[in-house]
VOPAGU-2260 file (C-alpha; in pm, 1 decimal, decimal comma):
REM VOPAGU-2260
SITE   aa  ch    i         X         Y         Z
SITE  MET   A    0   10847,4     814,5  -12168,3
SITE  MET   A    1   11043,8     498,8  -12241,5
SITE  PRO   A    2   11418,9     535,0  -12169,8
SITE  VAL   A    3   11638,9     585,4  -12475,8
SITE  VAL   A    4   11815,7     252,9  -12427,7
SITE  LEU   A    5   11485,4      68,0  -12442,0
SITE  GLU   A    6   11375,9     266,5  -12745,0
SITE  ARG   A    7   11687,3     133,2  -12914,8
SITE  VAL   A    8   11610,1    -222,2  -12799,0
SITE  LYS   A    9   11256,3    -195,4  -12938,8
SITE  SER   A   10   11373,2     -42,3  -13268,6
SITE  LEU   A   11   11585,7    -353,1  -13329,6
SITE  GLY   A   12   11283,0    -576,4  -13289,5
SITE  PHE   A   13   11378,3    -706,0  -12945,4
SITE  LYS   A   14   11143,6    -753,0  -12652,1
SITE  VAL   A   15   11105,1    -474,9  -12395,8
SITE  PHE   A   16   10984,0    -577,9  -12050,7
SITE  GLY   A   17   10737,8    -346,3  -11877,6
SITE  GLU   A   18   10650,9    -169,2  -12201,3
SITE  ASN   A   19   10285,6    -132,2  -12107,0
SITE  GLU   A   20   10178,5      87,8  -11817,6
SITE  GLY   A   21    9998,6    -201,9  -11651,0
SITE  SER   A   22   10307,6    -424,2  -11659,5
SITE  ALA   A   23   10445,8    -586,3  -11346,5
SITE  ASN   A   24   10680,5    -388,5  -11126,7
SITE  TYR   A   25   11047,5    -491,1  -11128,0
SITE  ASP   A   26   11036,0    -682,5  -11457,6
SITE  MET   A   27   11400,4    -621,4  -11546,2
SITE  ASN   A   28   11548,6    -520,8  -11880,0
SITE  LEU   A   29   11912,0    -633,5  -11859,8
SITE  VAL   A   30   12092,6    -445,0  -12136,1
SITE  ALA   A   31   12465,0    -405,7  -12203,5
SITE  ILE   A   32   12618,4    -169,3  -12458,1
SITE  ARG   A   33   12957,0    -249,8  -12609,5
SITE  ALA   A   34   13149,8      70,1  -12677,7
SITE  LYS   A   35   13256,2     137,3  -13034,5
SITE  PRO   A   36   13626,8     155,3  -13125,6
SITE  GLN   A   37   13808,0     462,0  -13004,3
SITE  LYS   A   38   13879,2     741,9  -13247,9
SITE  GLY   A   39   14123,8     639,5  -13518,1
SITE  GLN   A   40   14074,6     266,5  -13457,6
SITE  LYS   A   41   13879,4      19,8  -13669,5
SITE  LYS   A   42   13840,8    -245,2  -13401,3
SITE  ILE   A   43   13781,0    -240,9  -13026,7
SITE  LYS   A   44   14101,5    -268,4  -12826,5
SITE  ALA   A   45   14068,9    -492,6  -12523,3
SITE  GLY   A   46   14196,7    -421,6  -12174,9
SITE  GLU   A   47   13966,4    -144,8  -12054,6
SITE  PHE   A   48   13626,3    -104,4  -11893,0
SITE  ARG   A   49   13449,6     112,5  -12150,1
SITE  ASP   A   50   13111,3     -58,2  -12178,3
SITE  LEU   A   51   12785,5      -4,1  -11991,1
SITE  ILE   A   52   12531,7    -238,4  -11834,6
SITE  PHE   A   53   12179,7    -128,6  -11744,3
SITE  LEU   A   54   11893,7    -257,4  -11534,9
SITE  ILE   A   55   11578,0     -76,8  -11644,2
SITE  TYR   A   56   11235,1    -150,2  -11500,1
SITE  ARG   A   57   10901,4      -5,5  -11398,1
SITE  ALA   A   58   10828,5      65,0  -11032,0
SITE  HIS   A   59   10476,9     184,2  -10951,7
SITE  GLY   A   60   10424,2     316,4  -11302,3
SITE  GLN   A   61   10755,1     500,7  -11334,6
SITE  TRP   A   62   11059,6     394,8  -11532,1
SITE  VAL   A   63   11376,5     340,0  -11328,6
SITE  SER   A   64   11711,7     315,1  -11508,1
SITE  LYS   A   65   12038,1     220,2  -11339,2
SITE  CYS   A   66   12375,0     193,5  -11509,8
SITE  TRP   A   67   12722,8      62,7  -11429,3
SITE  THR   A   68   13059,0      58,0  -11606,9
SITE  CYS   A   69   13165,7    -283,4  -11729,1
SITE  THR   A   70   13337,0    -474,6  -12004,8
SITE  THR   A   71   13155,1    -708,0  -12241,4
SITE  SER   A   72   13481,8    -815,5  -12400,8
SITE  PRO   A   73   13751,9   -1056,2  -12282,6
SITE  GLY   A   74   14072,1    -928,9  -12124,8
SITE  THR   A   75   14408,7    -901,9  -12294,8
SITE  TYR   A   76   14558,0   -1208,9  -12125,9
SITE  TYR   A   77   14289,4   -1441,4  -12258,1
SITE  LEU   A   78   14286,0   -1284,1  -12602,4
SITE  LYS   A   79   14663,9   -1312,2  -12640,7
SITE  THR   A   80   14665,2   -1673,6  -12522,3
SITE  ALA   A   81   14343,0   -1773,5  -12704,3
SITE  SER   A   82   14211,2   -1906,3  -12370,0
SITE  LYS   A   83   14457,5   -2197,5  -12368,2
SITE  ASP   A   84   14405,4   -2219,2  -11990,0
SITE  PHE   A   85   14061,2   -2361,8  -12065,5
SITE  GLY   A   86   14175,5   -2592,4  -12344,1
SITE  ARG   A   87   14037,3   -2363,7  -12611,8
SITE  ASN   A   88   14176,8   -2231,9  -12937,3
SITE  GLY   A   89   13997,3   -1899,5  -12915,9
SITE  THR   A   90   13849,7   -1664,3  -12657,4
SITE  ALA   A   91   13473,0   -1618,8  -12628,6
SITE  VAL   A   92   13324,9   -1289,9  -12748,7
SITE  VAL   A   93   12947,0   -1269,0  -12707,4
SITE  VAL   A   94   12771,4   -1172,1  -13030,5
SITE  PRO   A   95   12531,4    -875,5  -12999,1
SITE  GLY   A   96   12167,6    -980,2  -12980,2
SITE  GLN   A   97   11891,0   -1064,4  -12734,9
SITE  TYR   A   98   11913,1   -1384,5  -12533,2
SITE  PRO   A   99   11591,8   -1488,3  -12352,2
SITE  ALA   A  100   11622,8   -1634,7  -12001,9
SITE  ALA   A  101   12001,1   -1634,2  -12027,0
SITE  TYR   A  102   12084,8   -1561,4  -11662,3
SITE  LYS   A  103   11971,7   -1636,7  -11309,1
SITE  VAL   A  104   12102,9   -1549,2  -10964,6
SITE  GLY   A  105   12377,4   -1797,0  -10880,7
SITE  HIS   A  106   12750,0   -1791,3  -10815,7
SITE  HIS   A  107   13068,5   -1703,2  -10999,0
SITE  LYS   A  108   13349,7   -1884,5  -10822,0
SITE  ASN   A  109   13265,0   -1831,6  -10453,2
SITE  TYR   A  110   13039,8   -1523,0  -10461,6
SITE  GLU   A  111   12690,4   -1433,6  -10576,4
SITE  ALA   A  112   12657,8   -1318,9  -10936,2
SITE  LEU   A  113   12435,4   -1367,9  -11239,4
SITE  ARG   A  114   12514,2   -1710,0  -11378,8
SITE  GLN   A  115   12450,8   -1823,9  -11733,4
SITE  CYS   A  116   12153,1   -2060,6  -11752,2
SITE  GLY   A  117   12035,2   -2019,0  -12111,3
SITE  PRO   A  118   12178,5   -2001,0  -12463,1
SITE  LEU   A  119   12433,5   -1736,6  -12562,0
SITE  THR   A  120   12600,4   -1707,3  -12900,3
SITE  ILE   A  121   12974,0   -1645,0  -12915,9
SITE  TYR   A  122   13261,1   -1611,4  -13159,3
SITE  ARG   A  123   13599,5   -1751,0  -13062,8
SITE  ASP   A  124   13870,0   -1494,4  -13128,5
SITE  GLY   A  125   14186,4   -1696,3  -13184,8
SITE  ASN   A  126   14434,2   -1467,5  -13359,6
SITE  LYS   A  127   14608,1   -1374,9  -13031,5
SITE  ASP   A  128   14608,1    -996,6  -13064,9
SITE  GLU   A  129   14449,0    -733,9  -12838,4
SITE  LEU   A  130   14170,3    -643,6  -13080,7
SITE  ILE   A  131   13815,2    -778,0  -13055,8
SITE  ASP   A  132   13704,7    -974,0  -13361,2
SITE  ILE   A  133   13353,2   -1095,0  -13443,9
SITE  GLY   A  134   13373,4   -1344,3  -13727,2
SITE  SER   A  135   13117,2   -1482,6  -13968,3
SITE  PRO   A  136   12790,3   -1640,3  -13850,8
SITE  GLU   A  137   12905,9   -1980,5  -13975,1
SITE  ASP   A  138   13180,1   -1965,6  -13711,3
SITE  PHE   A  139   12949,9   -1879,8  -13421,1
SITE  GLU   A  140   12884,0   -2119,8  -13132,3
SITE  THR   A  141   12569,4   -2129,9  -12918,9
SITE  GLY   A  142   12546,5   -2296,4  -12580,5
SITE  SER   A  143   12389,4   -2274,9  -12235,9
SITE  ASP   A  144   12679,1   -2409,2  -12030,7
SITE  MET   A  145   12975,8   -2190,1  -12127,2
SITE  ALA   A  146   12993,7   -2020,4  -11783,4
SITE  ILE   A  147   12976,5   -1675,2  -11940,8
SITE  ASN   A  148   12857,9   -1500,9  -11626,7
SITE  ILE   A  149   12797,5   -1143,4  -11515,7
SITE  HIS   A  150   13031,6   -1078,6  -11223,7
SITE  ARG   A  151   13271,4    -825,6  -11072,5
SITE  ALA   A  152   13641,1    -763,5  -11107,5
SITE  SER   A  153   13831,6    -696,8  -10782,1
SITE  ALA   A  154   13652,5    -749,1  -10450,3
SITE  THR   A  155   13827,6    -451,7  -10290,9
SITE  LYS   A  156   13869,2    -170,5  -10543,6
SITE  ALA   A  157   13752,9     -38,2  -10878,4
SITE  SER   A  158   13960,0    -187,5  -11158,8
SITE  LYS   A  159   14087,0      12,4  -11453,8
SITE  VAL   A  160   14260,3    -263,3  -11651,5
SITE  ASN   A  161   14103,4    -583,8  -11780,6
SITE  SER   A  162   14375,8    -840,2  -11827,5
SITE  LYS   A  163   14247,6   -1153,2  -11653,7
SITE  TRP   A  164   13910,6   -1036,2  -11522,5
SITE  SER   A  165   13716,2   -1166,3  -11821,8
SITE  ALA   A  166   13751,3   -1467,4  -12047,6
SITE  GLY   A  167   13424,8   -1373,4  -12217,7
SITE  CYS   A  168   13208,2   -1277,7  -11920,0
SITE  CYS   A  169   13048,8    -938,0  -11866,5
SITE  VAL   A  170   13243,7    -785,7  -11577,3
SITE  ILE   A  171   13154,8    -480,9  -11366,6
SITE  ASN   A  172   13470,9    -299,1  -11262,4
SITE  ASP   A  173   13361,2    -157,7  -10924,9
SITE  PRO   A  174   13272,0    -394,4  -10635,6
SITE  LYS   A  175   13039,8    -136,5  -10478,5
SITE  GLY   A  176   12864,1     -91,1  -10809,5
SITE  PHE   A  177   12841,0    -466,8  -10852,0
SITE  ALA   A  178   12673,4    -500,3  -10512,2
SITE  GLN   A  179   12419,6    -238,2  -10620,0
SITE  PHE   A  180   12368,6    -423,9  -10948,3
SITE  MET   A  181   12297,3    -753,3  -10772,5
SITE  ASN   A  182   12064,8    -594,5  -10517,8
SITE  THR   A  183   11870,4    -432,9  -10800,6
SITE  ALA   A  184   11852,0    -750,5  -11009,2
SITE  LYS   A  185   11723,7    -950,6  -10713,1
SITE  LEU   A  186   11424,5    -718,5  -10679,4
SITE  GLN   A  187   11272,8    -905,7  -10972,9
SITE  VAL   A  188   11307,0   -1238,6  -10792,3
SITE  GLU   A  189   11197,3   -1101,0  -10454,8
SITE  HIS   A  190   10878,5    -959,7  -10605,0
SITE  GLY   A  191   10792,5   -1287,3  -10776,1
SITE  VAL   A  192   10821,0   -1155,1  -11130,6
SITE  GLY   A  193   11062,1   -1421,3  -11252,1
SITE  LYS   A  194   11383,6   -1603,5  -11171,1
SITE  THR   A  195   11557,5   -1560,7  -11506,8
SITE  PHE   A  196   11683,1   -1253,0  -11690,8
SITE  THR   A  197   11683,0   -1189,4  -12063,4
SITE  TYR   A  198   12015,5   -1039,4  -12171,8
SITE  THR   A  199   12036,0    -788,8  -12455,4
SITE  LEU   A  200   12379,9    -689,0  -12586,6
SITE  LEU   A  201   12392,5    -389,4  -12819,4
SITE  ASP   A  202   12669,6    -218,8  -13010,2
SITE  GLN   A  203   12705,7     150,2  -12928,0
SITE  TRP   A  204   12491,8     345,1  -13177,8
SITE  TRP   A  205   12580,0     707,8  -13104,9
């Protein structure tokens, strides 16, 4: 039976890798889920690791699903400064959707991570509060070279607070979990299935 996350991906009209029983092993579905606002709030408040990122694939006919805690939203520092450190007037928030061949194994700063190599669509949140805003489609930007990577937070411990860890990147809070994530992702490359990863970002639906 197809995992629930992939059922949701398919129901939205997005591509599911490994859908057929004869599909290649280790053809990764890279799916992140952005948590909905907490009870009593209308918008998502930044600063926490409340989201999930999955790698789901077939191995010898069986579905394998692995999950890690992350954030898909920028940290409070960058939201409140509108990413002025990068000469911007708003902080990148990736718009939910499916982005073919968006990532490949590369580096973030000086360590191995998934590096952006294909188009992502973002909204620049520039009102300098701690709430995540997704504006109108006419305000969206799409680009392949925005350095919106998938990386870790601290190298030594699990992080609970996201202040400066993300300026729009997807960030896994636990370095041990991130190592597991990278080892799993690289199975696709090692088995010759493909060097790029399609990224699907969903809003929480339950």
